[in-house]
N, C-alpha and C positions, 0 to 999 in steps of 0.2 A: 473803304475804311476811313478815308479822310473826312467823310460827312457824318460819321457815327461818333459824335462827341459824347462825353459823359453827360449824365442827366443831373441837373442841379435842382436846388430848392425842394428836395425830397421831404424836408421837415414840414412843408405845407400839407402833406398827406397824413401826418402823424396825429394821434389823439391819445389822451390819457385813458387808462383802463384801471380797474381795481386790481388788488393783489390776488394772485392765484390762490386757490384753496390749499391750506396746509394740512398735512396728515402727520401728526406727531407720533410716529411709530418707530422712533430711533431706538436701536438696541444699544444699551450703554455697557461699556467694558467693565465698570465697577459699580457696586452698590455704594451707598454712603458709608456703610460700616467698613467695607473693604478699603475704601479710600482713607478713612480715619486711621485704620491700623497701620498704614504705611506713612501717611503724611504727618500725623501728630508727632511722632518721634523726630521726623526730619525738621519740623517747625521748631520743636524744643531745642534741637541741636543748633539750628541757625540763630535762634534768639540768644542762646548762651554765648555763641561765638561773637555776635554783635555787641552783647553786653560787656564783653571784655575789652572792647576798643577804648582808647583814650577819648576823653570828652572832646578834645580839639579835632579829632577825626570825624566827628559827627556834627556837621554844621546844622544849626537850628534843631539839634537833637534828633536829626533824621538818620535812619539807617536804610540800607537798600538790600533787597533779597531778590532771588530769581524764582519766578513762578512759571513752571513749564506745563503747558497744556498737553493733554493727550492728543495725538495726531487726528483723532476723529472730530476734534472741536476747534479747528483752525478758522472756521467761518466767523465773521464779525458778530453774527447773531448769537454766538456762544460766548461772547466776552463775559467774564465773571463779575459783572457790575455789583450784584447783590453781595457777593462774598467780600469784595473790597470795601463796599460801603459799610457793611455791618461790622467789619473788623478794624475800621479806621485806617485802611491802607489806600494808596492812590497809585495808579499806573503812571510812570514817568517815561516810559520808552519800551521798545520791544525789538526783537530781532528773530530771524529764522534760524533754527538749529535742526540737527538731525539726531534722533534718538531711537532706541529700541524699547517700545512700551512693554510693560509687564504682561498685558493682555491686549488682544486686538480682535474685535468682532467682525471686521471687514473681511470679505472673501478675497483670497489671493493677495493679502497685504504683504508688502516686502518686509524683511526683518528690521530694516531701519527706515524711518519715515521722517519727512520734514514736518515740523510743527512750530508753534510760536512760543517764544520765551519772553515773558513779561518782566520788566524791571519794576518792582513795587517798592514804594517808600512809605515809611511811617515812623512814628516815634519809637524809641527802643522800649518804652513802657507798653505801647500798643502791641509790639511784637512779642513781648513777654506774656501778655494776656492771651495771645492768639491760640496756644494749645488748649487752654480751657474753653475758649469760645468755640473752637473747632469740635471739641468733644460734646458740646451741647447742641449742635445743629440738628434740626428736624428735617428728615428727608422730604417732607411735604411742603417745605418753604423754598422760595427761589434760591436762597443762600445754600441750603442743603443740597438742592439739585445741582447747583453749579460747583460745589466743592468736589463732587465726585469726578468732575471733568479735569481736575488737576492731576498731573502725572508725578511731578516732583516739586519740592520746595527747598531751596538752598540759600545760604548767605552768599553775598558777593565777596570774593577774596582777592588779594593782590595777584594771585595767579590768573584769575579771570581777566584782570585789567591790563597786565603788562604784555605788550607785543614787541619783543626785543629781537633784533637781528643778531645772530651769533657773532658776526664780524664787525658790529658797530662799535666804533671807538670815539664817537662824538659826545657832546655834552648838552645838546639842544634837543628837546623832545616836544612833540605835539600832545596836548592833553585835551580830551573831550569830557566836559562836565555836564551832568544832568542839571537843568534848572529846577530849583526847588519851588513847589507850589506855594504861592503867596509871598514869594521873595524875589527881589530884583536880581538881574544878572550882576549888577554892581556889588550887591551884598554878597553874592556867591563868590565873585572874584576876590573880594577883600578877605573873606573867610579862608579861601583856598590859599591866597598869597601868604597869610600868616602861618598856616599849617605847612606850606611848602618851605618857608624860611626855616622852620624848625628842623627840617630834614636836609638843609643845605641847598635848596633850590630857590631860584629867583624867577618870578613871573614877569615877562616882558610886557609892560602896559601898552606898548605901541601896536602890538599885533593881537587882536582878538576878534572873533566872529561869532556873535549870537545868531543862531539859526534854529528856528522852530523851538523845540524843547531842549536844545543843547547850546553850550558855550564852549567854543574852541579857543584855547590859549596856548602860547608858547612859553616853555620854561627851560631854564638852563641849570644844570647841576650834575653831580656825579652819578654814574650808573649804579654804583654801590648803594645809593640812597633810594632807589626806585621802590624797593619793598616797603619802606616806611611811607613814602609818598602815596603809594597805591592803597594805603589803608583809608584814605579819605573816602567816605562812604558815597558821595555824589560823583566820584570819578568813574567814568564809564570806560575810558581807554587811555593808555599812555603808550606812545610809539616813537621811535626815532624820527626826527624831522628829515624827510627825504629831500633830495635836490631836484631842481627842475630838470626834466629830461632834455637831452640835447636837441637843439634846433638846427644842428648841422646836417646836411643831406647825407644819405647813404652813399650816393655816387653823383658826381657832377662832372660832365666833360666840358673842357674849355680850350682844348688844343686847336680846334678848327672852328672858325666862326661860321655858323649856318644861319642864314637870314630867313625872314618871313615877311609877309605883308600884313599890315593892320587893316581892319575893315574900314571902309569909308563912311558907313552909316553910323549914326549915333546909337547909343543903347536903345533897345526896343521900348523901354518904359523908364520914366523918372520917378514913378510912384513907390516901388518897394525900397525900403531903407535897409541897407546892407552894411555890416561892419565886419572887418577882419581884425582879429586880435593876434598880433604876431611880433616879428622882430624888426619891423620898420621898413622903410623904403630908402634906397640909396639916393644920393643927390642927383645922379644922372640916370634917368629911366624914361621910357616912352609911354608910361601909363597916365601921364598928367590929364589927358582929356577924359579919363574914365574914373579918376579919383576926386571926389567932391571935397573931401576933408582929410587932412593928415595931421595927427596929433601925437606928440611924445608924452606918454603918461608921466614920465619923470624927465622934465626938460634939462635938469642938471646932470644927467648921466650921459656918457658918451655912447655913440653907436658901436656896434660890432659888425665888421664886414660880412661874416658868415650869416649872422642873424638877418642883416639887410637883404642878402641874397635869398634867404629862406622866405622872408616876408614878401619879397617881390615875386618869388615863384608861386607862393600861395595865392597872392592877389591875381597873378596871371591865370592861375587855374580856375578861380571863381569867375573871372571875366570871360575867358576864352575856352576853357577846358584844355586838353592836350592839343598842341599846335603842330600841324604837319610841317616838317622841314621844307623850306622853299615854297610853302603854300600860303594861303590867306587865312588868318585867324578868324574864327567864328564871331559873329556879331554878339556883343554882350547884351544881356537882358536888362541890366540896370547898372548904374554907376555904384561905386563903393566908397566907404570911409575906412581908413586904416589907422589903427591905434598901435603904436609901438609899446608893447608891454614887456619886451625883453631888451636888455641893454647891457652895457659893460658891467654894471653891478651884478647882473645875472651870472656873469662868469667868475665873479669873485668867490672866495671861500666863505661867504656870509651864510651862516646856517639859517638865518631868518629870511633868505631871499624868496623861499617858496611862498610865505605869507605876504611878502611885499608884492609879488606878482599877482597873487590872488586878489589883493586889494585893488590893483589896477583894473583887473577884470570886473570885479564887483562894481566899481565906479561906473563903468560903461553900461553894465546891465541895469543898474539902478536908474539910468536916464529914461528907460522904458520907451525909447524912440526907434528901436530897430525891430523889424520883423524877421530878419535873417542875420545870423552871426556864425562865423566859423572860428573854431579854436583848434589849432594843430599843435598844441603844447600842453604840458601839465607835469605833475610829479613823476619822477622816475621810480614808480612804485606800482607793481601789479596789485590789483584790488584784492582785499581780503574778504572771505565769506562772512566774517562775523560783524565787524564794526565799520561804520561809515567814516569816510575821510572828510576833512573840512572842505576840500574843493568840491567833492560830490554834494555835500549837504548844502553849500552855498548855491551851486548851480541848480540843484533840484528845487530849492526854495524859490529862486528868482524866475525859474521857467515854469512854475506850477500853474500859472494862469493860462498857459497855452497860447499866449500872444506872440511868442518868439520861437522860431525854429532855429535851434543851434545844432550844427554838426560838430562832432568831436572826433578827432583822430584817435584810434584805439592804441596806437603805438607800434614801433618797429621791432619789438622784442619777441617775435614769433618763433625765432630759432634758439631761444634760450632754454634752459633746463626745464623740461616738462614735468619731471618727477617732483621738482621743487616748486612747481606752479609759477616759474619765472617767465613763462611764455603767455601768461594771461593778459587780458586787456588791462591797460594802465588807467589809473585814476586821472581824470574824472569820467572816463568812457563808461563807467558803471552807472552813470546817472540815468535814472528811469525816464526823466523828462527831456533828455537830449537825444539826438539821433547819432548813435555811435557807428562810425564808418571804418571798416577795414579796407584792405586793398586786394583787388583782383590783378592777376598777372598779365592778362591780355584784354584788349579792347573789343576783339571780335569773338567768333565762336571758339570752342575748345578752351575756355578760360577756367581758372581755378583760383583758390586763395593764393596770393603771393606768399612765398615762404617766410618773408620777414614780418608779415602781418600778424598781430597778436590774436590769440584765440579766446573764446569764451569758456565756460558760461559766465553770465553776469550775476548780479546780486538779486535775490528775490525782492520784489515780484518781477523784475526785469531779467529773467533768467536767459532769454534769448539775446545774447550779445556776442559779437556785434549785431546791431540791428540789420545791417546790410553791408555790402562791399561796393566799391566803385573802382574803375580802372585806376591803378596807381603806379604801373610800370614794373618792369623786371629787366634782367640783363639782356634779354632777347628783344624786348620792345620797351624802350624808354618812354617816360612821360616828359614831353618837351615843353618847357616854359620859357618866358622871356628872361633875359639876363640884363644886368645893368649896362648902361651905355646910351649914347645918343641915337643909335640906330636899332631897329627891331631885329635883334639876334637872339638865338635860342641856346639854351643849356639843356642837356639831357640828364634827367634825374629820375628818382623813383622814391616811393614812400607813402605811408598812410597820410602824411602831411598834405599830399596833393590829391589823394583819393577823396579826402573829406571835403575840400572846397569844390571839387568836381561834382560830387553828389549834391552839394548845396546849390550849385549852378542850375541843375535841373529844377530844383524846387523854386528858385527865383524865376525861372522861365515859366513855370506853371502860374505863378502869381502875375507875371507880366502879361500872359495870354488871357487868363480868366478874370483878372481884376481883383479888387479889394474885397469883393463879396466872399471870396474863399479864404478862410482863416489859415494861419500857419499850421495849426494842429491838423486841419483837414489836409493840407498839402503834405504833411508828414505821412498821414495815412495813405494818400494817393501814391506817394513814392514807393511805399512798401507793397501796396497792392499791385503795382505795375512792374515789379522786379523781374529779372530773368533768373529763374530758379533751375536752369538746365544743368548746371555744374554738378558733378557727382561728388559733392563735399558734404560733410556733416554741418548741422546748424551751428555748432561751436566754432566753425571755421568761417562761414559766410552769412550767418543769420538767415534772413528771409531770401537772400539772393543778391544779384547785382543790380544796382540802381540804373534805370534807363538813362542813356546819354542823350536821347532825343526827346524833347518835350512832347512831340506828337504821340509818342508811345504811352504817355501818361494821360493826356487830355482827350484821346480818342480810344475807341474800343475795337478790339479785334473780332474776328469771326466767333460767333457763339458767346460773346461777352457783352454784358451791359453793366457799367459802373454807375451807381446812383449815390449822390452825396446827400446825406442827412446831417445838418448842422444844428446844434442847440445844446441845451444843458438839461440833464436829467437829475432832479433832486434826489438826495438819498432816501431810500425807502419808497420811492414812487415807481410806477410802471407806465410804460409807453408802448403803443403799438405802431409799428412803422411799416405800412403796406408797401409792397413792391408794385410800381406801375406797370401794367401789362397792356399790350395793344388789344383792341377788340378783335374777336374772332380767335380761331385756333392758331397755336404756334406751330410753325413748320420745323422739322428737324427730327433727329433720332432720339 
């Protein structure tokens, strides 16, 4: 097995091919006339509702409506471009929803299906003309053909936008705003600040995050004013500002000092750049030879002892993995940099702390210098099916180039109320471009999801979350990490905070062994292809399976397996053939 390495450079075998023949024989649920009978009254109602809004609620005279596509038309090729173009509307965002269509031509279709809901913006005068334009559509035109793909058309209302917790008694809220076509984020913020002030809210100019087509801002004001605030047409969501989830360990033993031995050899490679974003490092620790750079994101804020121990444990996990008490720690694959993004201000009752911490994280990601990053913290907020959070949006945007592999702990809330979905993965583990890691309860055979590890599913299109699990410890088998002090002594702990860097350690090892020719995105794929899927758990519990703890299990192939790496970029609308290299002669086997 040791000689059967994965096969690289598979992209050298690929070549472009033409598009496959298309056979347009789709059976449509509705005729144009049937769609008009339902949609024109809906459009007229929506236009009338939007016309009644105060002028100040419609920045740049724009209003927003919800256009829901029939579930048979969720493919990008069915996007209603002609309808929007001919009616003067523009799509400014979308989300996945579930609905029960009036008719469904698909065999064995479930009663309720996932589909796409588009947020479309246009002037109120354009929306007022829309019923007349819709009634004049020709079924033989692209716009007429696309119009019958629409299932529903509604105006956006405050009820759609407000996501309020029943027991929330704070005054600070996170607001997500749609950027207006042809207008800057500054102009949008200024218009919203004026409108918010009319309803008793203040926009904090210190904290804002423009991401893609969204602008996230923090506002402060009374809960009673939310209905008025949510009339602002470009407002996508307003929710209570959550706090940063605790970085204090689930369990940590310190009554008896248990020692270990550090490896004599230097890290295997100095090439991979690795960053830990956590609670800092204590003054006395034994990791100095393995930490290239240590930085406090806010030098003026004091340390928190529990956060320092957490940061030390996470750094220990990414360097050595779980350490055997009395044994010798494994050789690190690469040195690390540690950024303290949690501090004494994180413990204060500052409602803006969440955005402050996100700002620290964004600063590190914007340097674009790291191939591997671990994040074992985030908002104390299970993700919502409907609207994206600022943390997730920022991470997805900065990780979209595939040049950085970031592991994110899913959270230790797996034993919270399942009926209220409080046991779901926590933000930003719903990030599509991050590798979301839960915890397994044992390092050997007979493993399962650790009871505390948060469960999926994730947000579409990344429904399978967590992506995978790694050993994170349990009451019967702790995860041992280094503790503070001048000598190498261990603390027994557990949590997804340690499973996540342990999984990243394997990825760093793959890079150290195979070199820089293997991209972080490829390493992410290799980790998932090499998981142990033997546990009898659902995908919402363990994702694809348990990440291999040994790099050899990733870079070599077992019996009857050949892993081939194809790296490259496929342009939208293009097709590629990727042949599988086969040995000459017949293959042996069953």
